[in-house]
mmCIF file of the N, C-alpha and C atoms, coordinates in Angstrom:
data_MODEL
# 
_entry.id   MODEL 
# 
loop_
_atom_site.group_PDB 
_atom_site.id 
_atom_site.type_symbol 
_atom_site.label_atom_id 
_atom_site.label_alt_id 
_atom_site.label_comp_id 
_atom_site.label_asym_id 
_atom_site.label_entity_id 
_atom_site.label_seq_id 
_atom_site.pdbx_PDB_ins_code 
_atom_site.Cartn_x 
_atom_site.Cartn_y 
_atom_site.Cartn_z 
_atom_site.occupancy 
_atom_site.B_iso_or_equiv 
_atom_site.pdbx_formal_charge 
_atom_site.auth_seq_id 
_atom_site.auth_comp_id 
_atom_site.auth_asym_id 
_atom_site.auth_atom_id 
_atom_site.pdbx_PDB_model_num 
ATOM 1   N N  . MET A 1 1  ? 0.824   -1.205 -0.043  1.00 0.00 ? 1  MET A N  1 
ATOM 2   C CA . MET A 1 1  ? -0.076  0.046  -0.033  1.00 0.00 ? 1  MET A CA 1 
ATOM 3   C C  . MET A 1 1  ? 0.932   1.229  0.086   1.00 0.00 ? 1  MET A C  1 
ATOM 4   N N  . VAL A 1 2  ? 0.430   2.298  -0.747  1.00 0.00 ? 2  VAL A N  1 
ATOM 5   C CA . VAL A 1 2  ? 1.289   3.519  -0.917  1.00 0.00 ? 2  VAL A CA 1 
ATOM 6   C C  . VAL A 1 2  ? 0.763   4.539  0.195   1.00 0.00 ? 2  VAL A C  1 
ATOM 7   N N  . SER A 1 3  ? 1.780   5.025  0.775   1.00 0.00 ? 3  SER A N  1 
ATOM 8   C CA . SER A 1 3  ? 1.528   5.998  1.838   1.00 0.00 ? 3  SER A CA 1 
ATOM 9   C C  . SER A 1 3  ? 1.681   7.376  1.273   1.00 0.00 ? 3  SER A C  1 
ATOM 10  N N  . LEU A 1 4  ? 0.761   8.264  1.374   1.00 0.00 ? 4  LEU A N  1 
ATOM 11  C CA . LEU A 1 4  ? 0.807   9.667  0.885   1.00 0.00 ? 4  LEU A CA 1 
ATOM 12  C C  . LEU A 1 4  ? 1.135   10.503 2.059   1.00 0.00 ? 4  LEU A C  1 
ATOM 13  N N  . LYS A 1 5  ? 2.440   10.774 2.216   1.00 0.00 ? 5  LYS A N  1 
ATOM 14  C CA . LYS A 1 5  ? 2.812   11.513 3.471   1.00 0.00 ? 5  LYS A CA 1 
ATOM 15  C C  . LYS A 1 5  ? 2.396   13.007 3.305   1.00 0.00 ? 5  LYS A C  1 
ATOM 16  N N  . PHE A 1 6  ? 2.248   13.468 2.060   1.00 0.00 ? 6  PHE A N  1 
ATOM 17  C CA . PHE A 1 6  ? 2.012   14.929 1.869   1.00 0.00 ? 6  PHE A CA 1 
ATOM 18  C C  . PHE A 1 6  ? 0.575   15.305 2.241   1.00 0.00 ? 6  PHE A C  1 
ATOM 19  N N  . TRP A 1 7  ? -0.361  14.310 2.485   1.00 0.00 ? 7  TRP A N  1 
ATOM 20  C CA . TRP A 1 7  ? -1.651  14.608 2.974   1.00 0.00 ? 7  TRP A CA 1 
ATOM 21  C C  . TRP A 1 7  ? -1.675  14.679 4.391   1.00 0.00 ? 7  TRP A C  1 
ATOM 22  N N  . ARG A 1 8  ? -1.710  15.834 4.915   1.00 0.00 ? 8  ARG A N  1 
ATOM 23  C CA . ARG A 1 8  ? -1.682  16.021 6.359   1.00 0.00 ? 8  ARG A CA 1 
ATOM 24  C C  . ARG A 1 8  ? -2.950  16.602 6.818   1.00 0.00 ? 8  ARG A C  1 
ATOM 25  N N  . LYS A 1 9  ? -3.279  16.362 8.045   1.00 0.00 ? 9  LYS A N  1 
ATOM 26  C CA . LYS A 1 9  ? -4.528  17.052 8.637   1.00 0.00 ? 9  LYS A CA 1 
ATOM 27  C C  . LYS A 1 9  ? -4.239  18.550 8.779   1.00 0.00 ? 9  LYS A C  1 
ATOM 28  N N  . LYS A 1 10 ? -5.258  19.358 8.692   1.00 0.00 ? 10 LYS A N  1 
ATOM 29  C CA . LYS A 1 10 ? -5.261  20.725 8.809   1.00 0.00 ? 10 LYS A CA 1 
ATOM 30  C C  . LYS A 1 10 ? -5.149  21.148 10.389  1.00 0.00 ? 10 LYS A C  1 
ATOM 31  N N  . LYS A 1 11 ? -4.247  21.991 10.634  1.00 0.00 ? 11 LYS A N  1 
ATOM 32  C CA . LYS A 1 11 ? -4.261  22.376 12.087  1.00 0.00 ? 11 LYS A CA 1 
ATOM 33  C C  . LYS A 1 11 ? -5.442  23.264 12.443  1.00 0.00 ? 11 LYS A C  1 
ATOM 34  N N  . LYS A 1 12 ? -5.959  22.957 13.527  1.00 0.00 ? 12 LYS A N  1 
ATOM 35  C CA . LYS A 1 12 ? -7.169  23.799 14.004  1.00 0.00 ? 12 LYS A CA 1 
ATOM 36  C C  . LYS A 1 12 ? -6.556  24.873 15.087  1.00 0.00 ? 12 LYS A C  1 
ATOM 37  N N  . PHE A 1 13 ? -6.924  26.097 14.803  1.00 0.00 ? 13 PHE A N  1 
ATOM 38  C CA . PHE A 1 13 ? -6.398  27.090 15.639  1.00 0.00 ? 13 PHE A CA 1 
ATOM 39  C C  . PHE A 1 13 ? -7.214  27.255 16.901  1.00 0.00 ? 13 PHE A C  1 
ATOM 40  N N  . GLU A 1 14 ? -7.087  26.710 17.937  1.00 0.00 ? 14 GLU A N  1 
ATOM 41  C CA . GLU A 1 14 ? -7.884  26.666 19.090  1.00 0.00 ? 14 GLU A CA 1 
ATOM 42  C C  . GLU A 1 14 ? -7.194  27.776 20.051  1.00 0.00 ? 14 GLU A C  1 
ATOM 43  N N  . ASP A 1 15 ? -5.984  27.880 20.021  1.00 0.00 ? 15 ASP A N  1 
ATOM 44  C CA . ASP A 1 15 ? -5.266  28.861 20.898  1.00 0.00 ? 15 ASP A CA 1 
ATOM 45  C C  . ASP A 1 15 ? -5.125  30.055 20.040  1.00 0.00 ? 15 ASP A C  1 
ATOM 46  N N  . VAL A 1 16 ? -5.767  31.208 20.386  1.00 0.00 ? 16 VAL A N  1 
ATOM 47  C CA . VAL A 1 16 ? -5.607  32.515 19.792  1.00 0.00 ? 16 VAL A CA 1 
ATOM 48  C C  . VAL A 1 16 ? -4.541  33.363 20.306  1.00 0.00 ? 16 VAL A C  1 
ATOM 49  N N  . SER A 1 17 ? -3.669  32.934 21.084  1.00 0.00 ? 17 SER A N  1 
ATOM 50  C CA . SER A 1 17 ? -2.492  33.531 21.714  1.00 0.00 ? 17 SER A CA 1 
ATOM 51  C C  . SER A 1 17 ? -1.629  34.019 20.681  1.00 0.00 ? 17 SER A C  1 
ATOM 52  N N  . ASP A 1 18 ? -1.396  33.236 19.573  1.00 0.00 ? 18 ASP A N  1 
ATOM 53  C CA . ASP A 1 18 ? -0.503  33.571 18.501  1.00 0.00 ? 18 ASP A CA 1 
ATOM 54  C C  . ASP A 1 18 ? -0.945  34.699 17.638  1.00 0.00 ? 18 ASP A C  1 
ATOM 55  N N  . VAL A 1 19 ? -2.228  35.015 17.625  1.00 0.00 ? 19 VAL A N  1 
ATOM 56  C CA . VAL A 1 19 ? -2.783  36.187 16.932  1.00 0.00 ? 19 VAL A CA 1 
ATOM 57  C C  . VAL A 1 19 ? -2.406  37.506 17.485  1.00 0.00 ? 19 VAL A C  1 
ATOM 58  N N  . PRO A 1 20 ? -1.719  38.411 16.678  1.00 0.00 ? 20 PRO A N  1 
ATOM 59  C CA . PRO A 1 20 ? -1.361  39.695 17.341  1.00 0.00 ? 20 PRO A CA 1 
ATOM 60  C C  . PRO A 1 20 ? -2.778  40.549 17.465  1.00 0.00 ? 20 PRO A C  1 
ATOM 61  N N  . MET A 1 21 ? -2.918  40.943 18.652  1.00 0.00 ? 21 MET A N  1 
ATOM 62  C CA . MET A 1 21 ? -4.154  41.839 18.885  1.00 0.00 ? 21 MET A CA 1 
ATOM 63  C C  . MET A 1 21 ? -3.953  43.261 18.885  1.00 0.00 ? 21 MET A C  1 
ATOM 64  N N  . ASP A 1 22 ? -2.635  43.753 18.805  1.00 0.00 ? 22 ASP A N  1 
ATOM 65  C CA . ASP A 1 22 ? -2.373  45.114 18.777  1.00 0.00 ? 22 ASP A CA 1 
ATOM 66  C C  . ASP A 1 22 ? -2.050  45.571 17.413  1.00 0.00 ? 22 ASP A C  1 
ATOM 67  N N  . LEU A 1 23 ? -3.153  45.549 16.537  1.00 0.00 ? 23 LEU A N  1 
ATOM 68  C CA . LEU A 1 23 ? -2.950  46.092 15.163  1.00 0.00 ? 23 LEU A CA 1 
ATOM 69  C C  . LEU A 1 23 ? -2.833  47.611 15.147  1.00 0.00 ? 23 LEU A C  1 
ATOM 70  N N  . PRO A 1 24 ? -2.024  48.169 14.235  1.00 0.00 ? 24 PRO A N  1 
ATOM 71  C CA . PRO A 1 24 ? -1.671  49.539 14.110  1.00 0.00 ? 24 PRO A CA 1 
ATOM 72  C C  . PRO A 1 24 ? -2.959  50.462 13.687  1.00 0.00 ? 24 PRO A C  1 
ATOM 73  N N  . LYS A 1 25 ? -3.032  51.600 14.257  1.00 0.00 ? 25 LYS A N  1 
ATOM 74  C CA . LYS A 1 25 ? -4.150  52.429 14.069  1.00 0.00 ? 25 LYS A CA 1 
ATOM 75  C C  . LYS A 1 25 ? -3.945  53.114 12.635  1.00 0.00 ? 25 LYS A C  1 
ATOM 76  N N  . ILE A 1 26 ? -4.950  53.216 11.766  1.00 0.00 ? 26 ILE A N  1 
ATOM 77  C CA . ILE A 1 26 ? -4.767  53.762 10.449  1.00 0.00 ? 26 ILE A CA 1 
ATOM 78  C C  . ILE A 1 26 ? -5.776  54.923 10.361  1.00 0.00 ? 26 ILE A C  1 
ATOM 79  N N  . THR A 1 27 ? -5.291  56.127 10.012  1.00 0.00 ? 27 THR A N  1 
ATOM 80  C CA . THR A 1 27 ? -6.042  57.242 9.841   1.00 0.00 ? 27 THR A CA 1 
ATOM 81  C C  . THR A 1 27 ? -6.962  57.121 8.594   1.00 0.00 ? 27 THR A C  1 
ATOM 82  N N  . GLY A 1 28 ? -7.991  57.835 8.553   1.00 0.00 ? 28 GLY A N  1 
ATOM 83  C CA . GLY A 1 28 ? -8.897  57.840 7.397   1.00 0.00 ? 28 GLY A CA 1 
ATOM 84  C C  . GLY A 1 28 ? -8.383  58.078 6.168   1.00 0.00 ? 28 GLY A C  1 
ATOM 85  N N  . GLU A 1 29 ? -7.534  59.053 6.087   1.00 0.00 ? 29 GLU A N  1 
ATOM 86  C CA . GLU A 1 29 ? -6.842  59.446 4.836   1.00 0.00 ? 29 GLU A CA 1 
ATOM 87  C C  . GLU A 1 29 ? -5.993  58.304 4.317   1.00 0.00 ? 29 GLU A C  1 
ATOM 88  N N  . ALA A 1 30 ? -5.089  57.901 5.209   1.00 0.00 ? 30 ALA A N  1 
ATOM 89  C CA . ALA A 1 30 ? -4.204  56.719 4.849   1.00 0.00 ? 30 ALA A CA 1 
ATOM 90  C C  . ALA A 1 30 ? -4.984  55.514 4.424   1.00 0.00 ? 30 ALA A C  1 
ATOM 91  N N  . ASN A 1 31 ? -6.024  55.286 5.051   1.00 0.00 ? 31 ASN A N  1 
ATOM 92  C CA . ASN A 1 31 ? -6.881  54.100 4.772   1.00 0.00 ? 31 ASN A CA 1 
ATOM 93  C C  . ASN A 1 31 ? -7.517  54.271 3.382   1.00 0.00 ? 31 ASN A C  1 
ATOM 94  N N  . ALA A 1 32 ? -7.989  55.451 3.051   1.00 0.00 ? 32 ALA A N  1 
ATOM 95  C CA . ALA A 1 32 ? -8.493  55.703 1.672   1.00 0.00 ? 32 ALA A CA 1 
ATOM 96  C C  . ALA A 1 32 ? -7.469  55.505 0.601   1.00 0.00 ? 32 ALA A C  1 
ATOM 97  N N  . GLU A 1 33 ? -6.362  55.914 0.942   1.00 0.00 ? 33 GLU A N  1 
ATOM 98  C CA . GLU A 1 33 ? -5.141  55.921 -0.091  1.00 0.00 ? 33 GLU A CA 1 
ATOM 99  C C  . GLU A 1 33 ? -4.811  54.351 -0.426  1.00 0.00 ? 33 GLU A C  1 
ATOM 100 N N  . ASN A 1 34 ? -4.850  53.612 0.775   1.00 0.00 ? 34 ASN A N  1 
ATOM 101 C CA . ASN A 1 34 ? -4.576  52.174 0.696   1.00 0.00 ? 34 ASN A CA 1 
ATOM 102 C C  . ASN A 1 34 ? -5.532  51.482 -0.057  1.00 0.00 ? 34 ASN A C  1 
ATOM 103 N N  . VAL A 1 35 ? -6.801  51.756 0.242   1.00 0.00 ? 35 VAL A N  1 
ATOM 104 C CA . VAL A 1 35 ? -7.942  51.173 -0.561  1.00 0.00 ? 35 VAL A CA 1 
ATOM 105 C C  . VAL A 1 35 ? -7.844  51.466 -2.016  1.00 0.00 ? 35 VAL A C  1 
ATOM 106 N N  . LYS A 1 36 ? -7.535  52.884 -2.300  1.00 0.00 ? 36 LYS A N  1 
ATOM 107 C CA . LYS A 1 36 ? -7.413  53.182 -3.729  1.00 0.00 ? 36 LYS A CA 1 
ATOM 108 C C  . LYS A 1 36 ? -6.309  52.449 -4.402  1.00 0.00 ? 36 LYS A C  1 
ATOM 109 N N  . ALA A 1 37 ? -5.246  52.301 -3.809  1.00 0.00 ? 37 ALA A N  1 
ATOM 110 C CA . ALA A 1 37 ? -4.023  51.593 -4.343  1.00 0.00 ? 37 ALA A CA 1 
ATOM 111 C C  . ALA A 1 37 ? -4.403  50.121 -4.643  1.00 0.00 ? 37 ALA A C  1 
ATOM 112 N N  . LYS A 1 38 ? -5.070  49.617 -3.681  1.00 0.00 ? 38 LYS A N  1 
ATOM 113 C CA . LYS A 1 38 ? -5.532  48.052 -3.754  1.00 0.00 ? 38 LYS A CA 1 
ATOM 114 C C  . LYS A 1 38 ? -6.513  47.909 -4.893  1.00 0.00 ? 38 LYS A C  1 
ATOM 115 N N  . MET A 1 39 ? -7.365  48.936 -4.983  1.00 0.00 ? 39 MET A N  1 
ATOM 116 C CA . MET A 1 39 ? -8.415  48.922 -6.097  1.00 0.00 ? 39 MET A CA 1 
ATOM 117 C C  . MET A 1 39 ? -7.643  49.003 -7.527  1.00 0.00 ? 39 MET A C  1 
ATOM 118 N N  . ASP A 1 40 ? -6.639  49.891 -7.502  1.00 0.00 ? 40 ASP A N  1 
ATOM 119 C CA . ASP A 1 40 ? -5.933  50.016 -8.805  1.00 0.00 ? 40 ASP A CA 1 
ATOM 120 C C  . ASP A 1 40 ? -5.231  48.718 -9.199  1.00 0.00 ? 40 ASP A C  1 
ATOM 121 N N  . LEU A 1 41 ? -4.687  48.075 -8.092  1.00 0.00 ? 41 LEU A N  1 
ATOM 122 C CA . LEU A 1 41 ? -4.007  46.758 -8.288  1.00 0.00 ? 41 LEU A CA 1 
ATOM 123 C C  . LEU A 1 41 ? -5.022  45.766 -8.906  1.00 0.00 ? 41 LEU A C  1 
ATOM 124 N N  . VAL A 1 42 ? -6.207  45.747 -8.172  1.00 0.00 ? 42 VAL A N  1 
ATOM 125 C CA . VAL A 1 42 ? -7.164  44.692 -8.570  1.00 0.00 ? 42 VAL A CA 1 
ATOM 126 C C  . VAL A 1 42 ? -7.608  44.914 -10.057 1.00 0.00 ? 42 VAL A C  1 
ATOM 127 N N  . LEU A 1 43 ? -7.856  46.273 -10.429 1.00 0.00 ? 43 LEU A N  1 
ATOM 128 C CA . LEU A 1 43 ? -8.222  46.472 -11.768 1.00 0.00 ? 43 LEU A CA 1 
ATOM 129 C C  . LEU A 1 43 ? -7.135  46.129 -12.831 1.00 0.00 ? 43 LEU A C  1 
ATOM 130 N N  . THR A 1 44 ? -5.868  46.359 -12.471 1.00 0.00 ? 44 THR A N  1 
ATOM 131 C CA . THR A 1 44 ? -4.666  46.021 -13.303 1.00 0.00 ? 44 THR A CA 1 
ATOM 132 C C  . THR A 1 44 ? -4.797  44.486 -13.608 1.00 0.00 ? 44 THR A C  1 
ATOM 133 N N  . GLN A 1 45 ? -4.892  43.862 -12.502 1.00 0.00 ? 45 GLN A N  1 
ATOM 134 C CA . GLN A 1 45 ? -4.965  42.275 -12.377 1.00 0.00 ? 45 GLN A CA 1 
ATOM 135 C C  . GLN A 1 45 ? -6.192  41.812 -13.242 1.00 0.00 ? 45 GLN A C  1 
ATOM 136 N N  . ILE A 1 46 ? -7.304  42.430 -13.163 1.00 0.00 ? 46 ILE A N  1 
ATOM 137 C CA . ILE A 1 46 ? -8.426  42.010 -14.007 1.00 0.00 ? 46 ILE A CA 1 
ATOM 138 C C  . ILE A 1 46 ? -8.179  42.228 -15.484 1.00 0.00 ? 46 ILE A C  1 
ATOM 139 N N  . GLN A 1 47 ? -7.594  43.358 -15.708 1.00 0.00 ? 47 GLN A N  1 
ATOM 140 C CA . GLN A 1 47 ? -7.258  43.665 -17.207 1.00 0.00 ? 47 GLN A CA 1 
ATOM 141 C C  . GLN A 1 47 ? -6.250  42.672 -17.694 1.00 0.00 ? 47 GLN A C  1 
ATOM 142 N N  . SER A 1 48 ? -5.298  42.363 -16.861 1.00 0.00 ? 48 SER A N  1 
ATOM 143 C CA . SER A 1 48 ? -4.320  41.324 -17.391 1.00 0.00 ? 48 SER A CA 1 
ATOM 144 C C  . SER A 1 48 ? -5.003  39.921 -17.527 1.00 0.00 ? 48 SER A C  1 
ATOM 145 N N  . LEU A 1 49 ? -5.937  39.522 -16.695 1.00 0.00 ? 49 LEU A N  1 
ATOM 146 C CA . LEU A 1 49 ? -6.712  38.361 -16.906 1.00 0.00 ? 49 LEU A CA 1 
ATOM 147 C C  . LEU A 1 49 ? -7.536  38.328 -18.136 1.00 0.00 ? 49 LEU A C  1 
ATOM 148 N N  . ASN A 1 50 ? -8.122  39.540 -18.414 1.00 0.00 ? 50 ASN A N  1 
ATOM 149 C CA . ASN A 1 50 ? -8.858  39.718 -19.651 1.00 0.00 ? 50 ASN A CA 1 
ATOM 150 C C  . ASN A 1 50 ? -8.050  39.450 -20.839 1.00 0.00 ? 50 ASN A C  1 
ATOM 151 N N  . VAL A 1 51 ? -6.845  40.007 -20.916 1.00 0.00 ? 51 VAL A N  1 
ATOM 152 C CA . VAL A 1 51 ? -5.986  39.858 -22.043 1.00 0.00 ? 51 VAL A CA 1 
ATOM 153 C C  . VAL A 1 51 ? -5.651  38.287 -22.290 1.00 0.00 ? 51 VAL A C  1 
ATOM 154 N N  . ARG A 1 52 ? -5.281  37.654 -21.162 1.00 0.00 ? 52 ARG A N  1 
ATOM 155 C CA . ARG A 1 52 ? -4.942  36.196 -21.025 1.00 0.00 ? 52 ARG A CA 1 
ATOM 156 C C  . ARG A 1 52 ? -6.261  35.458 -21.583 1.00 0.00 ? 52 ARG A C  1 
ATOM 157 N N  . TYR A 1 53 ? -7.283  35.842 -21.085 1.00 0.00 ? 53 TYR A N  1 
ATOM 158 C CA . TYR A 1 53 ? -8.547  35.123 -21.633 1.00 0.00 ? 53 TYR A CA 1 
ATOM 159 C C  . TYR A 1 53 ? -8.701  35.287 -23.074 1.00 0.00 ? 53 TYR A C  1 
ATOM 160 N N  . GLU A 1 54 ? -8.582  36.379 -23.652 1.00 0.00 ? 54 GLU A N  1 
ATOM 161 C CA . GLU A 1 54 ? -8.689  36.604 -25.024 1.00 0.00 ? 54 GLU A CA 1 
ATOM 162 C C  . GLU A 1 54 ? -7.756  35.783 -25.851 1.00 0.00 ? 54 GLU A C  1 
ATOM 163 N N  . THR A 1 55 ? -6.396  35.752 -25.301 1.00 0.00 ? 55 THR A N  1 
ATOM 164 C CA . THR A 1 55 ? -5.382  35.026 -25.994 1.00 0.00 ? 55 THR A CA 1 
ATOM 165 C C  . THR A 1 55 ? -5.716  33.480 -26.042 1.00 0.00 ? 55 THR A C  1 
ATOM 166 N N  . VAL A 1 56 ? -6.151  33.061 -24.846 1.00 0.00 ? 56 VAL A N  1 
ATOM 167 C CA . VAL A 1 56 ? -6.435  31.577 -24.797 1.00 0.00 ? 56 VAL A CA 1 
ATOM 168 C C  . VAL A 1 56 ? -7.750  31.288 -25.682 1.00 0.00 ? 56 VAL A C  1 
ATOM 169 N N  . ASN A 1 57 ? -8.694  32.227 -25.606 1.00 0.00 ? 57 ASN A N  1 
ATOM 170 C CA . ASN A 1 57 ? -9.832  32.027 -26.627 1.00 0.00 ? 57 ASN A CA 1 
ATOM 171 C C  . ASN A 1 57 ? -9.513  31.953 -28.053 1.00 0.00 ? 57 ASN A C  1 
ATOM 172 N N  . GLU A 1 58 ? -8.564  32.866 -28.482 1.00 0.00 ? 58 GLU A N  1 
ATOM 173 C CA . GLU A 1 58 ? -8.109  32.844 -29.932 1.00 0.00 ? 58 GLU A CA 1 
ATOM 174 C C  . GLU A 1 58 ? -7.320  31.510 -30.163 1.00 0.00 ? 58 GLU A C  1 
ATOM 175 N N  . ARG A 1 59 ? -6.621  31.024 -29.287 1.00 0.00 ? 59 ARG A N  1 
ATOM 176 C CA . ARG A 1 59 ? -5.900  29.758 -29.350 1.00 0.00 ? 59 ARG A CA 1 
ATOM 177 C C  . ARG A 1 59 ? -6.831  28.644 -29.546 1.00 0.00 ? 59 ARG A C  1 
ATOM 178 N N  . LEU A 1 60 ? -7.820  28.614 -28.742 1.00 0.00 ? 60 LEU A N  1 
ATOM 179 C CA . LEU A 1 60 ? -8.752  27.490 -28.764 1.00 0.00 ? 60 LEU A CA 1 
ATOM 180 C C  . LEU A 1 60 ? -9.541  27.475 -30.056 1.00 0.00 ? 60 LEU A C  1 
ATOM 181 N N  . ASP A 1 61 ? -9.979  28.754 -30.561 1.00 0.00 ? 61 ASP A N  1 
ATOM 182 C CA . ASP A 1 61 ? -10.518 28.833 -31.920 1.00 0.00 ? 61 ASP A CA 1 
ATOM 183 C C  . ASP A 1 61 ? -9.750  28.231 -32.993 1.00 0.00 ? 61 ASP A C  1 
ATOM 184 N N  . ARG A 1 62 ? -8.352  28.452 -33.006 1.00 0.00 ? 62 ARG A N  1 
ATOM 185 C CA . ARG A 1 62 ? -7.457  27.967 -33.863 1.00 0.00 ? 62 ARG A CA 1 
ATOM 186 C C  . ARG A 1 62 ? -7.413  26.490 -33.835 1.00 0.00 ? 62 ARG A C  1 
ATOM 187 N N  . ILE A 1 63 ? -7.333  25.978 -32.562 1.00 0.00 ? 63 ILE A N  1 
ATOM 188 C CA . ILE A 1 63 ? -7.225  24.632 -32.474 1.00 0.00 ? 63 ILE A CA 1 
ATOM 189 C C  . ILE A 1 63 ? -8.519  23.824 -32.928 1.00 0.00 ? 63 ILE A C  1 
ATOM 190 N N  . GLU A 1 64 ? -9.597  24.501 -32.674 1.00 0.00 ? 64 GLU A N  1 
ATOM 191 C CA . GLU A 1 64 ? -10.845 23.795 -33.108 1.00 0.00 ? 64 GLU A CA 1 
ATOM 192 C C  . GLU A 1 64 ? -10.877 23.801 -34.585 1.00 0.00 ? 64 GLU A C  1 
ATOM 193 N N  . LYS A 1 65 ? -10.486 24.867 -35.303 1.00 0.00 ? 65 LYS A N  1 
ATOM 194 C CA . LYS A 1 65 ? -10.473 24.858 -36.771 1.00 0.00 ? 65 LYS A CA 1 
ATOM 195 C C  . LYS A 1 65 ? -9.529  23.780 -37.336 1.00 0.00 ? 65 LYS A C  1 
ATOM 196 N N  . MET A 1 66 ? -8.298  23.642 -36.555 1.00 0.00 ? 66 MET A N  1 
ATOM 197 C CA . MET A 1 66 ? -7.374  22.558 -37.082 1.00 0.00 ? 66 MET A CA 1 
ATOM 198 C C  . MET A 1 66 ? -7.950  21.207 -36.924 1.00 0.00 ? 66 MET A C  1 
ATOM 199 N N  . ILE A 1 67 ? -8.610  21.012 -35.811 1.00 0.00 ? 67 ILE A N  1 
ATOM 200 C CA . ILE A 1 67 ? -9.289  19.712 -35.614 1.00 0.00 ? 67 ILE A CA 1 
ATOM 201 C C  . ILE A 1 67 ? -10.370 19.390 -36.644 1.00 0.00 ? 67 ILE A C  1 
ATOM 202 N N  . GLN A 1 68 ? -11.097 20.400 -36.909 1.00 0.00 ? 68 GLN A N  1 
ATOM 203 C CA . GLN A 1 68 ? -12.198 20.224 -37.986 1.00 0.00 ? 68 GLN A CA 1 
ATOM 204 C C  . GLN A 1 68 ? -11.509 19.921 -39.294 1.00 0.00 ? 68 GLN A C  1 
ATOM 205 N N  . GLU A 1 69 ? -10.389 20.598 -39.658 1.00 0.00 ? 69 GLU A N  1 
ATOM 206 C CA . GLU A 1 69 ? -9.668  20.320 -40.935 1.00 0.00 ? 69 GLU A CA 1 
ATOM 207 C C  . GLU A 1 69 ? -9.110  18.805 -40.911 1.00 0.00 ? 69 GLU A C  1 
ATOM 208 N N  . ILE A 1 70 ? -8.544  18.504 -39.866 1.00 0.00 ? 70 ILE A N  1 
ATOM 209 C CA . ILE A 1 70 ? -7.901  17.129 -39.700 1.00 0.00 ? 70 ILE A CA 1 
ATOM 210 C C  . ILE A 1 70 ? -9.062  16.114 -39.797 1.00 0.00 ? 70 ILE A C  1 
ATOM 211 N N  . TYR A 1 71 ? -10.214 16.429 -39.300 1.00 0.00 ? 71 TYR A N  1 
ATOM 212 C CA . TYR A 1 71 ? -11.331 15.507 -39.474 1.00 0.00 ? 71 TYR A CA 1 
ATOM 213 C C  . TYR A 1 71 ? -11.789 15.311 -40.788 1.00 0.00 ? 71 TYR A C  1 
ATOM 214 N N  . ARG A 1 72 ? -11.956 16.475 -41.575 1.00 0.00 ? 72 ARG A N  1 
ATOM 215 C CA . ARG A 1 72 ? -12.358 16.459 -42.937 1.00 0.00 ? 72 ARG A CA 1 
ATOM 216 C C  . ARG A 1 72 ? -11.394 15.721 -43.738 1.00 0.00 ? 72 ARG A C  1 
ATOM 217 N N  . ILE A 1 73 ? -10.109 15.884 -43.476 1.00 0.00 ? 73 ILE A N  1 
ATOM 218 C CA . ILE A 1 73 ? -9.055  15.186 -44.268 1.00 0.00 ? 73 ILE A CA 1 
ATOM 219 C C  . ILE A 1 73 ? -9.099  13.703 -44.021 1.00 0.00 ? 73 ILE A C  1 
ATOM 220 N N  . ALA A 1 74 ? -9.264  13.312 -42.764 1.00 0.00 ? 74 ALA A N  1 
ATOM 221 C CA . ALA A 1 74 ? -9.318  11.800 -42.383 1.00 0.00 ? 74 ALA A CA 1 
ATOM 222 C C  . ALA A 1 74 ? -10.522 11.166 -42.920 1.00 0.00 ? 74 ALA A C  1 
ATOM 223 N N  . LYS A 1 75 ? -11.680 11.947 -43.037 1.00 0.00 ? 75 LYS A N  1 
ATOM 224 C CA . LYS A 1 75 ? -12.878 11.433 -43.594 1.00 0.00 ? 75 LYS A CA 1 
ATOM 225 C C  . LYS A 1 75 ? -12.909 11.239 -45.130 1.00 0.00 ? 75 LYS A C  1 
ATOM 226 N N  . ALA A 1 76 ? -12.049 11.968 -45.755 1.00 0.00 ? 76 ALA A N  1 
ATOM 227 C CA . ALA A 1 76 ? -12.073 11.914 -47.200 1.00 0.00 ? 76 ALA A CA 1 
ATOM 228 C C  . ALA A 1 76 ? -11.238 10.779 -47.691 1.00 0.00 ? 76 ALA A C  1 
# 
């Protein structure tokens, strides 16, 4: 029987003493700037994903056309 050692049980965090409770205070202006920066980052990532999606979609269309042509050749 094969033993899969990389499958481990997930740790349950019952002890919350490891979690830092003294988070830094953020002013409203700094918080708004951080949110704007994060939103810009998310927008850039979405645009990048859109370009990747279009590229993959074009490749898939070309592959489908090649398969149809191969099928027609094999059928003839």
